[in-house]
C-alpha positions as MATLAB code, in Angstrom:
seq = 'MDSSLRRGSLEMIGAMLISGTIGWFVLVSGRPVLEVVFWRCVFGTGTLLVICAAFGFLKAGVISRTALLWAVVSGVAIVGNWLLLFASYSRASIAIGTAVYNVQPFMLVGLAALFLGEKITVAKFTWLSVAFLGMLAIVSAHGAGQASGEAYLAGIGLALGAAFLYAVAALIIKRLAGTPPHLIALVQVATGVMLLAPWVKLGSLPGEASALASLVTLGMVHTGLMYVLLYSAIQRLPTALTGALSFIYPIAAILVDWVAFGHRLAPLQWLGVALILLAAAGMQQGWWFRAKAPVIV';
ca = [
     -18.524    7.780   19.908;
     -16.889   11.164   20.550;
     -16.353   13.678   17.732;
     -12.607   13.014   17.404;
     -13.127    9.261   17.096;
     -15.967    9.759   14.621;
     -13.886   12.132   12.502;
     -10.902    9.781   12.585;
     -13.082    6.847   11.535;
     -14.534    8.806    8.611;
     -11.040    9.906    7.548;
      -9.735    6.329    7.696;
     -12.715    5.001    5.736;
     -12.204    7.720    3.121;
      -8.492    6.958    2.816;
      -9.130    3.229    2.391;
     -11.879    3.752   -0.198;
      -9.540    6.019   -2.172;
      -6.812    3.361   -1.976;
      -9.222    0.741   -3.262;
      -9.672    2.641   -6.542;
      -5.954    3.051   -7.322;
      -5.849    0.013   -9.619;
      -8.774    1.301  -11.677;
      -7.051    4.638  -12.319;
      -3.766    2.900  -13.160;
      -5.398    0.737  -15.825;
      -7.670    3.489  -17.185;
      -4.655    5.749  -17.754;
      -3.451    3.306  -20.400;
       0.155    4.388  -19.832;
       3.204    2.207  -19.137;
       3.707    1.566  -15.441;
       6.945    3.597  -15.355;
       5.133    6.678  -16.651;
       2.177    6.185  -14.297;
       4.452    6.082  -11.241;
       6.519    9.045  -12.476;
       3.525   11.305  -13.016;
       1.974   10.161   -9.743;
       5.177   11.312   -8.052;
       5.183   14.622   -9.967;
       1.600   15.561   -9.133;
       1.952   14.115   -5.640;
       5.047   16.235   -5.005;
       3.208   19.404   -6.027;
       0.238   18.569   -3.812;
       2.330   17.598   -0.774;
       4.499   20.711   -1.149;
       1.378   22.838   -0.690;
       0.201   20.696    2.236;
       3.584   20.726    4.003;
       3.913   24.479    3.489;
       0.442   24.979    4.998;
       1.426   22.936    8.068;
       4.772   24.731    8.405;
       6.830   21.597    7.723;
       9.184   23.232    5.195;
      11.084   25.237    7.806;
      14.749   24.531    8.528;
      15.323   22.053   11.331;
      12.036   20.185   10.982;
      13.889   17.144    9.636;
      17.483   16.192   10.422;
      20.014   15.182    7.798;
      19.985   11.594    9.025;
      16.193   11.435    8.934;
      16.209   12.985    5.460;
      18.604   10.305    4.232;
      16.438    7.518    5.659;
      13.345    9.121    4.142;
      15.054    9.109    0.733;
      15.936    5.413    1.128;
      12.339    4.646    2.089;
      11.269    6.616   -0.990;
      13.313    4.294   -3.201;
      11.496    1.322   -1.635;
       8.069    2.970   -1.974;
       8.618    3.839   -5.643;
       9.777    0.280   -6.334;
       6.704   -0.957   -4.484;
       4.405    1.090   -6.742;
       6.169   -0.082   -9.896;
       5.783   -3.755   -8.984;
       2.230   -3.492   -7.639;
       0.927   -1.553  -10.640;
       2.607   -4.024  -12.993;
       0.826   -6.890  -11.215;
      -2.627   -5.476  -12.015;
      -2.508   -6.198  -15.738;
      -1.100   -9.688  -15.179;
      -3.061  -11.134  -12.268;
      -5.906   -8.564  -11.837;
      -6.444   -5.766   -9.332;
      -8.245   -8.068   -6.889;
      -5.558  -10.743   -6.812;
      -2.668   -8.265   -6.825;
      -4.196   -6.397   -3.878;
      -4.999   -9.568   -1.933;
      -1.473  -10.936   -2.330;
      -0.053   -7.506   -1.486;
      -1.743   -7.744    1.910;
       0.801  -10.322    3.074;
       3.180   -7.400    3.685;
       2.451   -7.229    7.471;
       3.961  -10.704    7.779;
       7.047   -9.697    5.809;
       7.402   -6.746    8.173;
       7.241   -9.147   11.134;
      10.076  -11.197    9.621;
      12.208   -8.135    8.867;
      11.604   -6.720   12.340;
      12.691  -10.023   13.885;
      15.801  -10.112   11.700;
      16.952   -6.506   12.033;
      15.250   -5.125   15.164;
      15.343   -8.224   17.325;
      11.557   -8.342   17.755;
      10.197  -11.696   18.892;
       8.048  -14.015   16.768;
       5.410  -15.641   18.940;
       3.461  -18.812   18.260;
       0.436  -16.618   17.518;
       2.288  -14.640   14.841;
       3.711  -17.815   13.329;
       0.231  -19.363   13.229;
      -1.287  -16.348   11.464;
       1.635  -16.366    9.036;
       0.847  -20.004    8.228;
      -2.821  -19.145    7.639;
      -1.805  -16.343    5.249;
       0.514  -18.750    3.413;
      -2.369  -21.199    2.934;
      -4.393  -18.312    1.523;
      -1.585  -17.586   -0.907;
      -1.556  -21.207   -2.056;
      -5.331  -21.117   -2.600;
      -5.066  -17.963   -4.739;
      -2.166  -19.276   -6.817;
      -3.880  -22.592   -7.536;
      -7.121  -21.143   -8.936;
      -8.224  -18.694  -11.616;
     -11.375  -16.633  -11.680;
     -13.517  -15.460  -14.593;
     -11.849  -12.914  -16.857;
      -8.435  -13.306  -15.249;
      -5.107  -14.031  -16.875;
      -3.635  -17.489  -16.569;
      -0.374  -19.365  -16.867;
       2.931  -17.506  -16.699;
       1.342  -14.040  -16.753;
      -0.812  -14.889  -13.738;
       2.125  -16.256  -11.749;
       4.234  -13.262  -12.766;
       1.502  -10.959  -11.433;
       1.518  -12.767   -8.101;
       5.312  -12.589   -7.978;
       5.238   -8.837   -8.675;
       2.647   -8.301   -5.916;
       4.839  -10.251   -3.487;
       7.834   -8.129   -4.476;
       5.758   -4.991   -3.925;
       4.725   -6.248   -0.478;
       8.358   -6.879    0.436;
       9.437   -3.379   -0.619;
       6.565   -1.856    1.356;
       7.666   -3.826    4.412;
      11.209   -2.498    3.916;
       9.875    1.065    3.698;
       7.753    0.555    6.822;
      10.771   -0.806    8.701;
      12.780    2.297    7.749;
       9.961    4.648    8.715;
      10.045    3.116   12.207;
      13.372    4.940   12.556;
      11.737    8.287   11.740;
       9.548    8.695   14.815;
       8.995   12.394   15.457;
       9.363   13.425   11.814;
       6.109   14.815   10.338;
       4.655   11.989    8.189;
       3.449   14.424    5.504;
       7.056   15.559    5.111;
       8.249   11.958    4.850;
       5.680   11.390    2.097;
       6.912   14.523    0.292;
      10.504   13.294    0.402;
       9.393    9.890   -0.881;
       7.532   11.187   -3.941;
      10.236   13.783   -4.677;
      12.745   10.927   -4.613;
      10.536    9.112   -7.120;
      10.600   12.101   -9.467;
      14.405   12.205   -9.405;
      14.757    8.435   -9.793;
      12.392    8.068  -12.734;
      12.966   11.362  -14.609;
      15.882    9.971  -16.678;
      13.638    7.146  -17.944;
      10.544    9.150  -18.834;
      10.099   11.720  -21.577;
       8.816   14.935  -20.009;
       6.419   15.336  -22.929;
       4.897   11.905  -22.343;
       1.688   13.153  -20.732;
      -1.265   11.619  -22.604;
      -3.432   13.820  -24.770;
      -6.648   11.988  -23.927;
      -8.614   13.786  -21.220;
      -9.504   10.574  -19.352;
      -5.905    9.329  -19.260;
      -4.553   12.707  -18.142;
      -7.246   13.017  -15.486;
      -6.310    9.556  -14.177;
      -2.665   10.535  -13.702;
      -3.538   13.846  -12.050;
      -5.991   12.063   -9.740;
      -3.378    9.467   -8.762;
      -1.019   12.258   -7.734;
      -3.382   14.728   -6.107;
      -6.049   12.451   -4.623;
      -4.426    9.032   -4.180;
      -1.173   10.538   -2.903;
      -1.733   14.052   -1.526;
      -5.278   13.858   -0.148;
      -5.000   10.239    0.919;
      -1.868   10.884    2.991;
      -3.603   13.761    4.781;
      -6.663   11.632    5.590;
      -4.620    8.574    6.558;
      -2.168   10.320    8.852;
      -4.887   12.421   10.478;
      -6.891    9.232   11.127;
      -3.878    7.419   12.582;
      -3.351   10.276   15.049;
      -6.992   10.153   16.220;
      -7.789    6.427   16.310;
      -6.619    3.612   18.576;
      -4.343    1.129   16.822;
      -6.905   -1.684   16.903;
      -9.545    0.398   15.125;
      -7.011    1.657   12.578;
      -6.066   -1.932   11.774;
      -9.686   -3.025   11.490;
     -10.659   -0.192    9.134;
      -7.599   -0.825    6.951;
      -9.310   -3.947    5.557;
     -11.714   -1.716    3.678;
      -8.885   -1.230    1.159;
      -8.625   -4.784   -0.242;
     -12.395   -5.266   -0.109;
     -12.936   -2.038   -2.072;
     -10.261   -3.059   -4.597;
     -11.926   -6.447   -5.158;
     -15.325   -4.808   -5.706;
     -13.857   -2.209   -8.104;
     -12.145   -4.952  -10.094;
     -15.405   -6.895  -10.266;
     -17.623   -3.959  -11.288;
     -15.197   -2.161  -13.626;
     -13.432   -5.069  -15.316;
     -15.618   -8.124  -14.703;
     -12.868  -10.019  -12.862;
     -14.799  -12.446  -10.698;
     -12.904  -14.569   -8.227;
     -13.200  -18.334   -8.206;
     -14.488  -19.919   -4.939;
     -10.987  -21.124   -4.043;
      -9.624  -17.605   -4.602;
     -12.316  -16.157   -2.337;
     -11.174  -18.631    0.308;
      -7.563  -17.532   -0.187;
      -8.463  -13.844    0.098;
     -10.493  -14.555    3.247;
      -7.605  -16.470    4.825;
      -5.117  -13.673    4.118;
      -7.426  -10.987    5.494;
      -8.308  -13.147    8.518;
      -4.617  -13.743    9.230;
      -3.729  -10.068    8.872;
      -6.649   -9.082   11.124;
      -5.724  -11.733   13.674;
      -2.141  -10.530   13.876;
      -2.980   -6.811   13.980;
      -5.757   -7.266   16.557;
      -3.750   -9.715   18.647;
      -6.315  -12.529   18.429;
      -5.187  -15.699   20.176;
      -6.482  -18.465   22.404;
      -4.425  -17.428   25.387;
      -3.563  -14.102   26.907;
       0.049  -14.367   25.841;
       1.467  -16.635   23.172;
       4.916  -18.182   23.707;
       7.912  -16.902   21.767;
       9.447  -18.953   18.946;
      12.360  -16.702   17.972;
];
């Protein structure tokens, strides 16, 4: 393995491990979801401003007006995605919310087929069916220490909504090829600050050191640092390896939920998680029984 590939792999692993701890910091903060997302955007904006300035991305002409507008729209989707995903944690658990959230690649496939004219092959449809079976397995079972009933189903619904908004954001970002990704991230979190500021009291920062540290960490580490690691890794690694290493995220989230909060998955839920991750891996890696699967749509 050459040095660039090794560095990219380490950066991707680091980014995914950081992502896997997001739910823990959200719950430890003890703040309402709206405030958590707002302060994540505030501290993330400050961090990404420094990063973009260091890379020279704040100069005039780096981003066009059209690209800026699309980046703002994607920011609305990303902020909505965070609100829904974070709200799912306290209802279904971090593990379940994260597992369900990983159906977003399939939503992106559907949106791309609808709006970009991309074809849905038999292989993609098959993996989508496998992921749907995984969803059914998760919904039909409850693990130790997890919520149940309406709260549990609401958590799954929120995670699905978050996945859809992420897919929308990803579809928009496809239009921004050539725009520095760190700058796109800056526009997204700055959009979040402007969107949520009217709904959050500026003096709402918690006085407890642990809660305040959680919010600062979500902004600086889980937003600023993670974007730098993730985008640097994406530039260095082949797509197949990037996709494979991305599954560290849900696995890390499940382990964090287990260790920190005692949320143990039931056997049927483990099966559901495995099916979703298998389906996502199969689609991203292009696994199929023949060299080229026929097109459905």
